N, C-alpha and C positions, 0 to 999 in steps of 0.2 A: 504494500500500500504506500502510495506516495504521501509524504508528510504534508500536513496542512498548517496554516498559520494559526496560532492560538491567541485568543482575544486578550488584550491588555490595554490599559490606558496609562499614558505617561503623565502622572498627576500626583501631587503631594498635598495631603489634607491633614488638618488637625481638628480633633473634637474639642470645642471650648464652650463655656457658658457665657451668654450675654448678660443676664442678671438672674437673680434667684426667684423672681416673680413669674416671668413668662417661660423660663427654661428653654429659650429658643436657641437653635444652633446657628453659629456663624462659621462660614467656610473661608479658609485661607487657601487660595487656588494658585497653582503653578502648573499650567497645562498647555497643550497645543491650542492654536487659535480657534479651531472649530469647536473644541470643547468649551472654551470661554464663551463663545457666542451662544451656545446652547443654554448655559446657565444664566447669562444676562437676560436672555429672552424670557426664560421661564420664571425667574425669581425677581426681576426688577421692573416688569411692565406694570404701569400704573393702573390699567383697567383691563379686565378680562371679559368685557361685555361682548366683544366681537369674536371671542374664542371659546370653543367648547372645552369641557373638562376631559383630560386625557384618560383613556382606558388602557387595559393591558396590551391590546393589539397595536397601540400607537408607539410602543417603545420596546427596547430590549436592554439587557443588563451586561455590563462589563465590570471587571475588577481592576483596581489600581495596584501598583506595587506595594509590597509590605513596607511599613515605615520602621523607624528605629525601635519601636515598642513591639514589633511583631504583629501589627494590625494592618488592615487595608479596607478600602471602601468598595461597596457595590454601587455602581453608578447607573442610573437609567439614562439611556441614549435614545432620543426620538428618531423614529424612522424618517419623518418629514418635519424638520424644525419649523415652528411657527404655526402649525395647524391646530395645536391644542395647548392647554396650560394645565398646571397642577401635576407635574411630574413628581413621583414619590421622592421624599428626602432620602439621600444616601445614608444608610446606617453604617456605623463603624463596626467591622467584624473582626474576630480573631483570625489569625493566619491558620490555614488548613490546606490539605491536599487530598485528593482521592487516590485510592489504591489502583494498581494495575488491574485492568478489567472493568473499571468503573469510569463514569463521567459525572461532571457536576451539572445537575439540573438547576438552571439559574433561578427560576421563579420560586422553587421550593427550597433552594439552597441546600440540597442534599446530594450525596453521592449515590448514584443509581448504577446497578449492574448493566453492562452492555448486553444487548439482545443477542441471541444465537445468530451466527452469520456475520458478526462484527467483533471488533476487539478494540482495546485501548491500552496505553502504557501508563495511564494515570497522569504522569507529569513528563512525558517523553515523546519523542518523534522517532519514527522508523521509516527508512527508505529501502524497500525490497522489491520494487517493481520498476524495471528499467526498459520498458518499451520505448521510452523517450527520456531525455534529461528532465528531471522534475523541476517545477517552478522553484525559483530561489537559488538554483545552482547556476554558475557561470563558468566559462572556460577562457583562460588567457594564455596565448601562445606568444613566445618570443624566440627569435633566431639567435644563434651564436654570434654575439656582437664583438668578439675579439679576433675575428679572422682578419688577415692582412688587408683584403680589398673589399670585404663586406659584400661580395658578389652574391651571397646566398641569403641576403637579408629578407627577400620576399618569399622564400620557399616555405615559411612557416605559417602563412596566413590561413591555410586550411587545416593545420594540425589541431587536434582536439581529442577529448575523450568521446567514445562512441558507445551508445546504448545498444546492448546485445540481448535484450529481453529479460534475462535473469541476472545480468551483471553488466558493469561498465568495463570497457576495454581502452587502455591508454594508446597513445600514438606509438609508432614503431621507428620514428626517425630521430634525428639529433636535436630537434626542437625542444625547448623547455616549455612544457604545458602545465598550467596550474588549474585544477578543479577547485572552485571556491564556493563556500557556503557560509552565510552570516546568520548567527542565531543570538537571540537575547535571552539570557537566563535570569530567572527570578531568584535562584539560589545556586550554590555551588553544585555542579553536576559532572557529567562525563560524556565522552564520545567513544564509540567502539565501532569497528568495521572489520569485515572479512576480506582477505586479499590473497592473490597468488603473485609471487615475485620470484621468478626462476632464472632470470637472465641478468648477470651483473654488467651487461652492456648498457643497462639503464640504471641511473641513480634515482632512487625513490625515497622521498622525504615527506614527512607530515609535520606541519607546524601551525601555530595559532598566533594571530595578531589581535590587538585590541582596537577600539574605534579610533585610536590615534595612529594607526598603522605601525605600532610598535610590537615587535615579536615578543611573545610571552616567554618567560624562562621555562624551558622544557629540557629534561634530562636527555642526553644524547641517545640513550637507549630508546627513547620515545620519538625522537626526531628522525633518526635514520632507521628505515624499516629493514628487518631481517629477511634474508632469502628464505624461500620455502621449498620443500621437496616437490618434485613434479607431480601434479595432480592433486596435491593436498592444499587445503585452505588454511592460512594462518589467521589469527585474530590479534588485533592491535587496539589498545584502549589507552586513553589519556584523560586525566582529570581536567575539568574546566572551572574557571572562576565565574562568579555571578557577574552579570553585566553583558556587554557585547563581546562575542567571540567570533572572529573571522577565521574559518578553517581552510587550510590549504593542503591539497594533495598534489605534490609537484613531482614531475618526472623530467629527467634530462638524459638524453641518449648520448652515448659515446661509442660509436661503431668504428672500430679500427680495422675490420676485415670485411669480407663480402658475405658472410653468413647472415641469414635472416634473423632479425631480432624478435624475441618472444615478448609480447606486450604484457603489461601488468593488468590484472583483473581485480575488480573491486565490487563488493556487494554488501548488503545487510548493514547499512549505516544506521546507527541508533544513537540518539542524543537524549540524555536525561538532564532534568533541571529546568525545563521550560515552564511556562504558565500552566494553569489548570487546563484540563481537557473538557470542553463543553459539548462534545459529541463523540460518538464512537465511529471508528472507521470500518467500512465494509471490507470483508476478506477479498483479496484479489482473485481473479479467475484462476482456477486450478487448485484453490485452497478452500477450506471450510472451517467453521467453528461450531461444534454441535451443542455445547452447553452455554448458557448465559454467563457473563462475567469472565470472558476469555481475554487473556493478554496477548495471544498470538493465534494464528490460523495454521492448521496442519495441511500438508499437501494431500491431494486426492490419491488414493492407491492406483496401481496400474489397472488399465481397462475401465476407469471411471473418469468423469470430468465434472466441472462445475463452472458456473458463471460468477459474476461479482456478487458478493454478499450472500454466499451460499451457506446454509446450515448443514448440508449433507451433499454427498457426491452422487451423481447419476450414473448407473452402469451403462457401458457400451454394449451393443449387440456384437459379442465376440465372434460370431460366425462370419461377419463381414467387416467388422471395424475393430480398431485397437486404439489404445491411448497409453502413453507413457506416464510415469508418476508425475503428478502436478500438472496435468493437461487441462486446458480450457475447452477442448472439443475432442470428439472422436474422429479418427481418420480411417479412410477406406483401406482395406488390405489389398495390396497389388498381387498379381500372379507370382508364384515362387520362381526364382531364377537360380543360376549357379552361385550367385553371390550370397544366397541365403543359407548355405550349408557349408560345413568344413569336414575335412578328413582327419581322423585321429585313430588311436589304437586302443583296443580293449586291454584291461589288466590281465596279467597272466592267470590262467586257471590252475587248478590243482595238478594238472598234467604238464604244466609248463608251456602251454600253448597260448597264442594271441592271434588276433586278426585285425585287418583294417576295417574300421567302421565309419559311417558317415552320420552326422547328426545336424539337425537344424540349428541355426543360430538362435539364441535366446536373448530377449523375448521374441518369440516367433510372430512376425508381423506380415506374413504372406499367406496366400491361398493356394494350396496344392491342387485343388480341384478346379481352379479357374482355367479359362481357355488360354492356351499357350504356356501354362505352368510346367516346370520340370518336376520330375519325381526324384525322391531321395534314392541314390544308388544303393544296391544291395551290399551287404557286408562281404568282405573278402574271405578267402579260405584260411582255415587254421594253419598256423606255422609255428615253429619253435620260438620261444621268447628270446630276446637278445641275452647275452651273458651278463653276469654281474659286472659292475664297474670295478676297476682295480682296487684292491684292499678289501673286497667283499667276497662272500661265498654264499651259495644257495643251499648246500647240504641236502640236495635232492628235494627241495621244496620250491614253492612258487615265489618265495620272498628271498631277498638278499640280506645278509647280516654282516656286520663289520668283523674283520679278522681279530682274534684275541691279541693282546699286547705281546710284542716280541716276535710276531709272525707276519707273513706277507702273502699276497696272492695277486695274480694277474686278472682275476675275475672269472677265469675258466677252470683253473685247477683249484684243488683244496688248499687251505692255508698251510704254509710251511714255516718251520722255524728258521731264523736267520743263521747263516754260517758263523762260526766263531770269529770274533774280531770285527763283526759288522753289526749294524743296527737297522731297523726298518726305516725306510724313508717315509716320514709322516706327511700327511696331506690328503687332499681330495682330488680324485680324477674321475670326472663324469663324462662318459662318451656314449652311454646307452640310456635311452629315455623311455622306459616302460612305465615307470611311476616317478612322480616328483620326489627327489630325495627329502629325507626327513628334516634337514636343516635349510630347505628352500621353501619359500612361501610365494604364492601367486595371488595377485589382487588387481583391482581395477578401480580407477577414480574417474568419475564423470565431472567435467569442468564446471557444469552448472549446478549439479546436485550433490557432489562429493561422494557419489557411490555409483556402482553399476549393477544395482540390484543383486549383489552377492555373486556376480559372475566371475569365473576364473579369468585372469588376465592372460594366462599362458596354458598351452596344451602339450602333453607329451606325444611324440610321434615316432617312436622307435629309435632311429639313428639321429634324431634331432629334437629340439624343443622349439615350439613355434608360438608366436603371439596369438592370443585368442581373438574372439569376436568383439568383446566389449558391448557397449550399449549404443554408442554413436561414434562417428568417425574421428571426433576430436577427443575421445577418451584417452587417458594415460593407462597403458597396460604395464603393470609393475611386476618385476621378479626380484626377489631378495634372497641372498645367500648370507647367512650369519656364521662368522668364525669367532669362537670364544677367545682365541689367542694363538700364539705361535710358539713352537718349541724347536730350537735349533738342534742339529745333530750334536752328539757329545763332543765331537772333534772340534767344534767351534763355539761351544758354550763358554760364556764368560769373556768372550772377545769383544773388541770395540768396533766391530764391523757395522755397517749402516744398513745392511739388508737382512730382514728377518723372514721374509717370504715373498712370494710373487704369485699373482693370479694371471692366467693366460686363458683366453677364450677365443673360439673360432666361430664366425658368424657370417651371414649375408643378409641383405635386405632386398625386397622386391616391391617397388613402389611405383604408382602412376600419378601420385599427388606430391605435396610438399611434406612427406613424412620425415620424422627425425627419430634417431635412436640414441639414447643417452647411457653412459656408464658413470655411476656415482659411488662415492664412499662416505661412510659415516663412522668415524673413529670415536670410540667411547661414548657413543650416543650424544655427541656434542652438536653436530650439525651435518646435514647432508650436502656434499659439495659435488658439483659436476666435474669429473676428471676429463672426459672427452665425449664428443658427440659426432654423429655422422648424419647427413641429410641426403635424401634422394636414394636412388638405387645404388647398391654397393655389391661388388662381386665378393666371393668367398675369401675371407682374410682373417688374420689373427691379431690380437692385441694383448699386450703384456703391461701389467702395472706392478710396481715394486713397493712393498711395505717397508718403511724405514723406522718403524717403532713397534714394539711388542705390546699390542693392545687388542682388545676385542674390536671387531670391525664388521660392519654390514656392507656388503657389496650389492648394489642395486642397478638393475637394467630397467629402462623405461622406454616404451615405444608409443609414438603418437602418429596416427596416419595423416592427419592434417591439423593445423592450428585454427582453421576457419570453422566457426560454429555453423551447424546445419542439423535440421531435424531429419533429413533424408540420408540414409546410408548409401554412399556411392563407392567407397573404397574398401569394402569388406575383404577383398582378396589381397590387399596390400599387407605384407607381413614381414617379420624378421625371423630368421631361423638361427638358433644357437646349436652348433654341432658338438662342442666339447667345452668343458670348464675344468681347469686344473688349478689347485692351490697348493703350493709347496710349504712344508714345515708347519702345516696347520694342525692345531690341537683338535682331535676328534671329539665332538660333543656327543656322538652316538655310543651308547653303552653296549658292550658285548657281555653275554652271560658267562662266557668262558674266561678263565684266567690263564695267563701264560707267563713264562719267565722272560726277563729282559735280556738283550744281547750284550755281550762285552764290547766296549768301544775304546778307541784310542783316545789319549788325552788331547787337549787343544794344541793345534799346531803340528800334529803328527799325521802321517799317512801310513797305509798298510803296504808293506813290501810284498810284491807279487811272488817272490821266490820263497821267502821264509814265513810269510803270513804274519809277520811281527810288525809292531808299531815302530816307525822311525820318524825322527824329527825332520821337518822341512829344512832345506838349506837356507842360509842367511839371505835376506832381501828377496824372499819369495812370499807369495800369498796363496793360501789354501782355498780351494773351491769348497763351499759348504755342502754341495749336493753329492759330491763323489770324492772319496779319499783313498780309492784303490789305485795304487801305483804312484811312483815318484813324479810322474808327469802331471799329477794333480796340483803340485806345488808350482804355481806360475810365477816367473820372474817379474819383479817390479820394473816400472819404466825408468828411463834415465833420470838422474837427479832426484831419485826417491829411494826410500828404504821401507822395510816392513816393521810392524810392531812386533812385540815378543810373542803374540799369539798367532802371527802369520795370517791375520784376517784382513788387513788393510795396508796399502802402500801410501806413504805420506812424504811430504817435504818438510824439513826443519828450517826452511827459508835461507839456507846456506848453499851456495852453488859454486863449484870449482870447475875451471876450464883452462886447458892448456892451449895457448895461442902464440904462434911464432916463437916457440921455445920459452914462452913466459907463462907462468901460472897466474891466472886471474881468479881472484876470490871475490864473490859477490855476497853481500849481506843484505837480505831483504826482510830481516826480522821486524823492521818498523811497520811492515804491512801484514804482520801476523793477525792483528786484530782487524775488525771490519772497518773498511773505508767506503765512502760514497761518492758518486758523481751523478749530476743531473744533466741529461742530454736533451737538448731541444732549444726553443719550442718547435713542435710540429703541429700540423693541422689535419683534421679529418676531411673527408670529401665535402662535408657541410660547413666546415670552418671552425669546428671546436678546437681550441688550443689544448695541447697536452704535452707532457714531458715524460721521459723514461728515466726512472731513478734506478741506478745500479748500485747494489751493496756488494762489496768485495771483501772476502777473507782469503788472502792469497794462500796461506799455508794451514791455517787453523791450528789445532793442537793434537798432533798424532792422528790426523784424519778427522777430528771433530770439526764440523762445519759451523763457523761462527757468524756468517752473514745471515740476517733474518729479514724477510719481507712479509708484510701483512697488510690486509685491507683495513682501513679505519672506519668503514661504514657498513659493509655487508657481513663482517665477522665481529659482531658486537658481543660483549660479555654475556655468557649464558648463566642465568641465575641458578641453574641446576648443576652446574659444574663447580666443584670445590675450588676455592681460590679465585673464582671469577676469571678463569683463563679465557683467552680468545677461542672462538670456534675452530680456527685453524690458522697456521702460519707456515711459511716456507723457510726452511733452513737449508743453506747450501754454501758452497764456496763462492758462488756468484749467482745472485738472483735479481729479478727485475720487477718493478711496480710501475703501473701507469698512473701519473699524477695529473689531476685536473685542477688548475689553479683557481683560487677564489675570485680573482678579478674577472669581471665581465659576465659571470653566470649567476650573480646574486647569492653566492655561497659565503658563509661566514669563514670557512677555512678550506684549505686545499684538501682534496680528496685523493686517497690512495686506493687503487683497486686493481683487479686482474693480475695479482702477483704470481710469478712463475719462477721455477728453478732453472737456471741455465748450466749449472755445474754441480753434479752430485758426486762424481768420482774424479780423483786426480790421476791423470794418465802419465805425467812426467814433465820434466823441465829440460830444455835443450836449446842450443843456439841454432839448431836446424829449423827449417821453415815448415816441416810437416812431421807428424807423429801419429801412428795408428790410424791413418786415413783422415786426420784433422789437419787442415792447412792454415797457417798464419797468413796475414795480409800486410807484409811490410811496405808495399807500395802505397798504402794509405797514409803513411807517416813520412816526415822528412828523412833524408838519408842519414844513417847513423855514422859516427866517427869510425873510420876504417880500423883503427887500432883497438877499439872496444866494441865487440859485437853485442847485439841485443840478445836477451834471454827470453824465451817464450815458455809460459806455463800453459799446458794443455789440459782441458777438462772435458768430461762427457756427462750428459744427463740421459739415462736410458728411457725416460718416459716419452713414448711416441705420441705424436699429435697428427691431426689431419694434414698439416703442412709439412711436418717433419716425420716422415715414415720410419726413420731409423733413430729417432731421438735427436737431441740437440747437442751441438758441440760449441765450445767456447775457448778462446785463446786470450790470455793477458800477456802483452809484450812489455818487457821492462828494459829500460835504457839508463846507463850510468852517465852522468854529466860531471866530469871532473872539475869544471869551472864553477860549480855551485856548491856552496857549503850549507845552505839552508835546507829545511825539510823538503822533500820532493813533492811533486804534484801528480795527480791522476787526471788525465785529460783524454779527450776524444780527438780524432784527426781533424785537420782543417777541411779536408775534402768531405763531401756529404756522405754520411753513413746512413744507410737505409736500415732502420731498426726493424727487426723481424726477419730480415734476410741475412744480414751480417751482424751477428750478435757479439762478435769479438773485437769491436772497434774501441778498445780501451788501451791506453798507453800510460804506464807509470814511469815517470821521469825522476 
């Protein structure tokens, strides 16, 4: 129901005595001009011979604000001033308010329950109907006014929030657009709203101004809105002061790439603390309230509908029509087509057999008997079920169970004990999909209604797992894998390495619309962050993500066929298929009834000699692979200019470098760069003219491989009240990391904003005077020529996290140059020639 204005009179009155004989009231008025005219006409006219006496139908009542004593006036306002005289004197009343589900009956001055089919908040407003922008809301768009030539100043004239029926949708471009609503509160109150905010390419803020256009003091947790998980709605609430409150929902886009931006969605705006409610609001179409005194209306169940102000829902003729939950009308069922059913597999029976089966999409909204309709294909022939996944066995039953501790299996053979000197490789490896694994959960979220009627978001299909049907094309189909923690092999436990485990999955997408596939992580239930996403059709490929802390984590995949809202299902056959998922070093949360003995393992930094089957210590300056310790070759040599720690788990630099040049030994001391340093590169401008900078934080050597450079977002990763210590939702720790900085000037921001933080250097590859190392190339041509007698030293790094642009991960190079003519502290700089950030991330020179 769209909010309506609540009656009030801007007037101050005092109850006084004129004398003790007549006990007449005298009024001290301070009101708007039209109110003054009313009282002068009715109280000060010398003769009433030409006017009739007023009756109840000639006027209506309004209330003034409460005064300092907690009282207010009920004032009679004539419908047609001057037609009658003798308006009733305004009595001075005590302050009061009606409960939710009630309204104030003005003539009786009593709170009355709302009738069935209507509702009220008592002293509040609710906006939950978005077929159009409600009265009282306005939209203000501004263009990036800090671009060099302001050539894009006119591109934001059409930018605005758009009504989508059950929610509002923000703009998708770089324009700054404010949704504004002004409300006058009689007492301190609050505002709350539901929202979806999934793309940090948009900066989303909510703030309040008073009637002097001064921004009210609001905690940063309330001003900057937190990101939400795909498909889920977040709720944001802020306290309001009495008086005038101007509410702003403001979005600012910062698009640095070509990927489509996901808009912000907004619904269910509720404001508490306004004046009394003098009437109840009818339920909006598709909802109803059955009992009197309702404070809200419930959506109609599936296959029913209602009009405005309904106290019940009317059933559809389900033979020919259907209606989704919360519908205002029934729709005709079309003939069934191939888009209305999916292929899946039956669960294994007691004989270990399965078959291909076809089933209609739910809710079923098509007619199988209509002309031109397709029939549901028959089920396939029985065939043997796929084998168990590695680490599981079936024991001649239809179900797979995890192997006992200390044993292993490839999923086909029975579980076997590990050979002496070895231990099981812990983790999950799913490549057969007859049933959904116990630590996986499938769900579905509808953008408008926050549910998909309990439908599964994903379906098992034998050799792959595929996205399900959902309820509509813009549903988010969610798949979650929970890992309680990681356990490194005994050979590397207690080491200072940065990798605790990795997840690898193989997938492909088949899309005819603007589909998008997301991979997300949630560490320690702090916040869900998008790691990578893919849009459109993608061929079969694999993706790997590395865990750098030993914590519980939820890995989530989300698939959306299209971001455009539609009641008609057009892309039911668009889907994503996941063929395999493997997680290394994962602690198994699945319990086995059988117990087993643990295997004997080598100490940290040791490998198993192939000839003697004995544990041997790795040679100096080598690093041991955590996945395999069989054979001396598993001890990999460190790169040039680096050495290993005592556990042989990581190679690092101590910031001291030695090089023999023309029979001279040159010794470089870079220890001043051990701690993190920073450099701001820019400004740059997006296609629409938004100014931004790239901030690089650099920790050249760290401390025995510990990465000391930290980058974090200051708006989207706000403190989580549920996390002890108030830590940020996530941060990036690396040898070299990058944040995108939006300056405060020109965008109406109080402070510069940091977002889109990424790691550019997770592992140190080595330091050398050569221009390339392990396939990573330095770019000396970007800098002035060095002195011939003192060569530059290049530090090479690699980040294994792959992205859409960087299929093999990111590489970074920091070049260092000694200047013997300078005695002061050195500088970190970028080359004078233009460095294209994002393409050449190694444009940093330490001098």
